C-alpha positions in Angstrom: 21.7 -0.1 29.8 19.5 2.8 28.9 22.4 5.2 29.4 24.8 3.1 27.2 22.2 2.4 24.4 21.2 6.1 24.4 24.9 7.1 23.7 25.0 4.5 20.8 21.7 5.8 19.4 23.0 9.3 19.4 26.2 8.3 17.5 24.1 6.3 15.0 21.8 9.4 14.5 24.8 11.6 13.8 26.2 9.1 11.2 22.8 9.0 9.5 22.7 12.8 9.4 26.2 12.7 7.9 25.0 10.3 5.1 22.1 12.6 4.3 24.4 15.6 4.1 26.9 13.7 1.9 24.1 12.7 -0.5 22.9 16.3 -0.7 26.4 17.5 -1.3 26.9 14.9 -4.0 23.7 16.1 -5.8 24.8 19.7 -5.5 28.2 18.9 -7.1 26.4 17.2 -10.1 23.9 20.0 -10.4 26.5 22.8 -10.4 28.8 21.0 -12.9 26.0 20.4 -15.5 24.4 23.8 -15.1 27.2 26.2 -14.4 30.3 24.3 -15.6 33.8 23.9 -13.9 35.1 27.4 -14.6 34.0 29.8 -11.8 35.2 32.8 -13.8 33.3 32.0 -16.9 31.0 34.9 -18.1 27.4 34.1 -17.4 24.1 35.1 -19.1 20.4 34.6 -18.3 19.2 31.3 -19.9 15.7 32.6 -20.3 14.4 29.6 -18.3 13.2 30.4 -14.8 14.3 27.2 -13.1 17.6 27.1 -14.9 18.8 30.7 -14.2 22.1 31.9 -15.4 24.4 29.7 -17.5 27.8 30.1 -19.0 27.7 32.6 -21.8 29.0 30.3 -24.6 26.7 27.3 -23.7 23.8 26.6 -26.0 20.3 26.5 -24.5 18.5 23.7 -26.1 15.8 21.0 -25.5 16.5 17.4 -24.8 14.4 16.2 -27.8 17.0 17.8 -30.1 19.9 16.0 -28.5 18.7 12.5 -27.9 16.8 9.7 -29.6 14.0 8.6 -27.2 11.9 5.4 -27.5 9.0 4.4 -25.2 9.0 0.6 -24.6 6.8 -2.0 -26.3 3.5 -3.2 -24.9 4.4 -6.9 -24.3 1.4 -9.0 -23.4 1.8 -10.5 -20.0 0.3 -13.8 -21.3 3.5 -14.2 -23.3 5.8 -13.9 -20.3 8.0 -16.9 -19.4 10.1 -17.8 -16.4 13.2 -19.2 -18.2 16.4 -17.1 -17.7 17.6 -18.6 -21.0 15.2 -16.2 -22.8 15.3 -12.4 -23.1 15.0 -10.1 -20.0 12.0 -7.7 -20.1 13.1 -4.5 -18.5 10.0 -3.0 -16.8 9.7 0.0 -14.6 10.0 -2.2 -11.5 13.5 -3.2 -12.7 14.8 0.4 -12.5 16.1 1.9 -9.2 17.9 5.2 -8.9 21.3 4.7 -10.6 21.0 1.0 -11.2 19.0 -1.9 -12.6 17.5 -4.5 -10.3 16.5 -8.0 -11.4 15.0 -9.4 -8.2 11.6 -9.5 -10.0 12.1 -10.3 -13.6 10.1 -11.9 -16.4 11.3 -13.1 -19.8 10.2 -13.1 -23.4 10.8 -16.1 -25.7 13.4 -15.7 -28.5 11.5 -15.9 -31.8 13.2 -15.3 -35.1 10.0 -14.0 -36.6 9.5 -11.4 -33.9 10.3 -7.9 -35.2 11.4 -6.5 -31.8 15.0 -5.4 -32.7 14.0 -1.8 -32.3 13.3 -2.4 -28.6 16.5 -4.3 -27.9 18.6 -2.5 -25.3 22.3 -1.9 -25.8 25.1 -1.3 -23.4 25.1 2.2 -22.0 21.5 2.9 -23.0 19.7 5.0 -20.4 16.4 3.8 -19.2 14.0 6.0 -17.3 10.9 4.7 -15.4 8.0 7.0 -16.4 5.5 5.8 -13.7 6.5 7.1 -10.3 9.8 8.4 -11.7 11.0 9.8 -8.3 11.4 7.6 -5.3 13.1 8.2 -2.0 16.7 7.9 -3.3 16.1 9.9 -6.4 15.1 9.5 -10.1 14.6 6.0 -11.4 17.2 6.3 -14.1 19.8 3.7 -14.9 22.5 3.0 -17.5 22.4 -0.5 -19.0 25.5 -2.7 -18.6 26.5 -5.8 -20.4 25.2 -7.9 -17.5 21.7 -6.6 -18.2 21.6 -8.0 -21.7 19.9 -9.3 -23.7 16.9 -7.3 -22.8 13.9 -5.6 -24.4 12.5 -2.3 -23.1 8.8 -2.4 -22.0 6.1 0.2 -22.1 6.2 3.0 -19.4 10.0 2.9 -19.7 11.8 5.4 -21.9 15.1 4.4 -23.7 17.4 7.4 -24.2 20.4 7.6 -26.5 22.5 10.7 -27.1 23.1 12.0 -30.6 25.8 14.3 -32.2 28.6 13.3 -29.8 26.7 13.6 -26.5 27.9 10.8 -24.3 25.6 8.6 -22.3 27.7 9.4 -19.2 27.0 13.1 -19.6 23.3 12.5 -20.2 23.1 10.4 -17.1 24.6 13.1 -15.0 22.4 15.8 -16.6 19.2 13.9 -16.0 20.3 12.9 -12.4 20.7 16.6 -11.5 18.1 18.5 -9.5 17.4 20.8 -12.4 15.7 17.9 -14.2 13.4 17.2 -11.3 12.8 21.0 -10.9 11.4 21.1 -14.5 8.8 18.4 -13.6 7.8 19.8 -10.2 4.9 21.9 -11.5 3.7 19.0 -13.7 3.7 16.3 -11.0 2.7 18.4 -7.9 -0.6 17.2 -6.4 -0.7 14.0 -8.6 -1.3 10.9 -6.5 0.5 8.6 -8.9 3.1 10.8 -10.7 3.6 9.9 -14.4 5.7 11.6 -17.1 5.6 11.2 -20.8 8.3 11.0 -23.5 7.0 14.3 -24.9 7.4 16.0 -21.5 10.9 14.6 -21.1 11.8 15.8 -24.6 10.7 19.4 -23.7 13.3 19.6 -20.9 15.4 22.7 -21.5 19.1 22.8 -20.5 22.4 24.5 -21.5 24.8 22.4 -23.5 28.6 23.0 -23.2 31.1 22.1 -25.8 32.2 18.4 -26.3 35.5 19.0 -24.6 33.8 20.6 -21.6 31.3 17.8 -21.4 34.2 15.3 -21.2 35.8 17.3 -18.4 32.5 17.6 -16.5 32.0 13.8 -16.7 35.5 13.1 -15.4 35.1 15.7 -12.6 31.7 14.3 -11.5 33.0 10.7 -11.6 36.0 11.6 -9.4 33.9 13.6 -7.0 31.2 10.9 -6.7 33.8 8.2 -6.0 35.0 10.3 -3.0 31.4 10.7 -1.7 30.7 7.0 -2.1 33.7 6.2 0.0 32.7 8.5 2.7 29.1 7.2 2.7 30.3 3.6 2.8 32.4 4.5 5.8 29.5 6.0 7.6 27.3 3.0 6.8 29.9 0.6 8.1 30.1 2.7 11.3 26.4 2.4 11.8 26.5 -1.3 11.3 29.2 -1.7 13.9 27.3 0.5 16.4 24.1 -1.5 15.8 26.0 -4.7 16.4 27.5 -3.2 19.6 24.1 -2.1 20.8 22.6 -5.6 20.2 25.6 -7.3 21.9 25.4 -4.9 24.9 21.7 -5.6 25.4 22.2 -9.4 25.0 25.0 -9.4 27.5 23.0 -7.4 30.0 19.8 -9.5 29.9 21.7 -12.8 30.0 24.0 -11.9 32.8 
């Protein structure tokens, strides 16, 4: 039994290593696309930003605050929270996981015609970023709002981000999901027991902006690439589940005769 379970454990470990490598490769693809572009022969120049390095010569180095409208959430009083799902979702930091929203712990706000909260109402494709403990094990707590999340208000300690001047939400999502964004914050959050970032700090993030047509190509390329990696990761996760079931069944059969 020890011999057989050891073989299964080794196979499971190899699949887990494969998943880690696939996730790293997926991040590398996103990072390269949004910082270097898709043309390997494009002339490059020094961006003037240490952690950004060289960028395509024709890209414009800018700051995020000039390319987005950013709004910190409203300080809703907890005494006004209700439990009825017929009311409006309050999107708090706890409701944001890397790449998705999560509503397993949700509170609601009553619909009142006299409330002037329209400014804090979320829209489909809004980006929301948790500013307390922004990085967790799986990455940055950044998500794109879908129609299933609405209606919802954004709550304090969450930043709502909307692109301006033709910058799509999809491109912004990929840009902020890239390692270059976290690299910018490393010196700020290192050594802090409870990392926290502000909208001002987010707005000062410096990056190189390609043309609109290039941005569209980059979004399409990343979407296609990520789909392939997701499929490979799902395959490895399924293999792990099957091997764990096999291990359990083997032990059960051995101890019960």
